[in-house]
N, C-alpha and C positions, 0 to 999 in steps of 0.2 A: 685498418681494423675490421671489422664484422658490422654492419648497420642493420643486420635481419633481425627480425624478433618474431620469435614461436607464438603459436597462435594458443590462446588459453579460453579457457571457459570459466564463465563467471555466471553464478546465481543471481538473478533479480530479487530486488527488496523491495518490502514497501513500508511504510509506516516506521521506518527504522534510522537508527545511527550506525555508518560502516566506518570502524577503524581505515584509517590507511597504510597498507601493506607494500615492501618491494624491495626490489635489489636494482644495483646499475651498475652499470661500466663507464666507462671513460664517456664512449659515445652511443648508450643503448641504455633503454629504462624500461623495464619489464616488471608487469605483478604477477607474484606467482598465488596470492589467497585473498581471499575475503574471510572474513569474520561475521557469525550473523548476528542480528537484533538484538539490541538492548533496552530496545523503547518499546513496551507493552501496549498493544492495541487497546489497554483498560488502564492508561496512565493516569486517568481520574480517579482512579481507586487507590484511597488511601486506610481504607478500613481492613480487620481481620476478621471479620466475622462469618462465621460457617454459613452456606446454605442452609435453609428449609424453608418449609412451606410450599404450598400448590398457589396456584394464578387461573382462573376461571375466564376464557377466552373464546371466540368464535370467529372463522376467516370466512369472507364472501368476496367475489369478484361484480362488480356491476359492470355487466356485458352495455349497456345502452351508455355509458359515461366511462369506459374504460377505467375503472377504478379500482383498485386492491383496496378491500376496509378489514380492517383489525380491529374487534369489536372486545374490549379490556372490560372486562366484567367488575374482579374483586379479583383480593388473594387475600390467605388465611395461613396463618399463625406464620409469620414472618420472622426471622431473627431478629433480637432487639440489639440496636446500637449500643444509645445509652441505656446502659445497667443500671445507672443511678437512678436515673428517671423513670425505667421499665418503658422504654417508648423509642420508635423510628417515624422518620418522616418520610414514608415512602412515594415512590414514584413509578412508572414504566415507562420503557425504552423499547423502539424497534428500529432495524435496521434490515435491508435487504443485501442479502451476501452473494459474491464475494466481495462486490465492490461497493463499501459503503459511503463512499464519497460520493456515488454517481446518483444517489438516489436520495441519500441525506436520509438523518435519523428525523422520528417523531416520537412523541413523547404525551404522555397524560400530566393531570395536573398532580402536584403534591400534597398529598393526604397527611396531616402533623398530626403528632401524638397517638398512632395508633399502628398493631403489626396485622390488622384486618380492616384493610382499607376497601373501601368500596368506590368504584371509579364511572362504570356507563359511560365510558368515553368511546367514541371510534376514530381510529387512527389512519389517514388515508393516504391512498399514494397512485398518482397518475401514472399510467403504464401499462403498455399492451399486454395481451393474455400469453403471445407466445413466448415472448421477453423473459417473464411473470415465472413462466413455466422452468425458468433454467436458473433460478434463485434460489436460496435460503432463508426463511424468516429468523432474524435473531431477537427474542422477545426478555427481555431482562429485565429486572426490577432493583432498586439502588434508593438507599437512604440518601436522603437530599443534605446536605449540612450547607448554612450558610457561606461558610467562607469558601466553598467549592470544594471540602474533602469530602467529596462522595464515594461511600461503602457500597460494595457489590450486596445484593442479600440472595442471588440466584439468577438462571437464567435456563432458555428452553430453544432448541432450534429443530427447524419443521423443514422438511426437504419440499417442498413446492411441487415439484416435479411429481411427485407421487403420493399428494394431499387427495382426499376424496370433496371435491368440490359439490358433491349433492350434499355433504353433512355442513348445516349452516346454524347447527344448534352449539348451545355454550357447553364448553366440557372443562374439566379439572385436570391439570397438569401440574407433575411435580417440578418444582423448581432446582436444578442441577448447580454443583460447583464450577466454576470455570473451566473449561478444555485445558489439556498440559498446553498446546498450541497456543491458548489465547494467553495465557500466565508468559511464556517466552517471550512473545511477539513477535511468533516465528509465521512469517506469510509471502512466502515464496511463489513467484509468478511467472518460471521459467530460466532458461539458461542459455546467455548470449558467448559467444564464442568471436576473440577480438583479437589484436597484437599490437604492438604500441611498440616504436621504435623513436630514437630519436637521431638526427642526423647531424653532427658538429659542423662548424661554421667551415667551408671551402672544399668540406668533402666532394662534394655533388660535381666538381671538376667542371665548371660554369664560369666562373669567379677569377678572371687570375690576377686581377687587380681590387683588390680593400673585398676581401672574401664577403659574402653575407655573413649573417647571423645563420643560427642552427634552426632547423624543423623538426616539428614533431609530426610524426605520420601515425594514426588511427586507423586500421584496418576492420573496419565491423564486417564480420562473415556473413553469421547468421543469427538466429532468436530460437530457441523451440519451447515448444511447450505452454504459450502464451495464454494468459487467460481472454474466455470468451466471453464478450460481453453480451452478445446477441446471437440470434439462434445460425445465422448466417455465416458467422465468423469474425473474425476481428483484421479490420484495416490500419495496419501498423504502419509508423515511422519512427525514425530514433532521431532523439537531439543530442546535441552536445556541446558543451563549455569547456572550458578550461578554466577554471577557478583562479584566484577570485574574481575573475575579470564578468561579469555579467553583461555586459553593452553588447550589441549587435555584430559588433567587428567580432567579438568572442562567437557567437554563435553559429551555427551550421546544423544540418541535417541533411538524413537520405532521403531516397525517394517512400513513396508509401506503397507496402505489397497490399494488395486486399486480399480480402476471404481467404487469409490462412498461418494460421495457429505457429506455423514454424518457417516465419519469412527467411529468404537467403537476399540477404542485400549487396553484398559483397562492393562495398564504398570505402573508400579511402577518404579519409578526413584530412588536412593540412594545414599544422599553424605555423606560420613563422615569428619572427624576431625573437628566438633565444636562445640564450647561451646557455653553458653547462651549468654554471652557479644559478641559473633561476628555477630549474628543474625542480629544487626541494622546497621549494614554495607555491610548486604547481600541482594542482590538482584535477583530474579531468574527471565531469560527470555527464555519463551519460544516461538517457532516460529512453525509456518506451512507451509510446502513447498510438493511443487508439483514434483514427482520425473522421471526424464527423463533420458538416457543413455548418453547425454554430460552435459547437466548442469540441476540443478534443479529450480524453478523457487517459489520465494515469494508467499504465499496466505494471511499474516497474523501473529500479534503475540503481544504477554502482556510483560509486566516486572513488577514483583510485591516484592513488601520493605517492609518495618514496620511504613510506615507512618512517614519519618522524614520530610516529605514536597520537598525532591528535587525530581526531573523529569530525565530521562534516554531516550535521543534520540533513536527510533527504526532505523533511517536510517541519 
């Protein structure tokens, strides 16, 4: 029987849970599709309040200290979360997009029992100007709940590439509802082309006595349209595990392809020690990373299984 597998492309996903799907024959496992995210990037939002009101803030970049500054002044006419008491406990949170994890979040203090909070606080990011100019600022307002069931009150996004940096004045901006992509939790960051095949025991013709166990072959062809975290591009590589084993024995990776949002790896990863019955419990995890000296940054990933209906969270 044939031991080849067809090349298939998959969208890379971030902040998500991916159902395992697929089909197989006696000697080959291939996966035909991966569905979308079911985990919202606003997973902390438990409220159902309509966004309203405005926020006053100013942006500045301190060239001397290489620091991006968000001067949060105040909010006005925010939505009421606790209707019985006619109150909200709002705070302001900021991210630099598209990679929220890279720079982390900043947030103001919580102002209790008010829909017109005054903050007069500065949220700071240590970041190079050239890197800042390929980011978007996401500024959102939230109601703080003691039990962690925070409610979204509104947001605004600023494209920093087109921002007028001579404008350092405080300005009012209307708060908007969450975008559809944020509500659905969709955050696709590229497409990976790959193929997977299972080589049964004894089919390689190398072991006339006591044939070995089978092998899983994973061919990572290329990745297209990767997220670029720096103006000079992205230095990417692919990590691979066969879950549930996350030991060093299971870990393999490709070489690093530098400064290319469309890297061609043409790399085959081989795992031995498999029998056909093992495949139903195995899950291949492929993640793409941006390589840096001090730390690597997650760009996206997929998990592929044989369609048991179970899912495996990537984060």
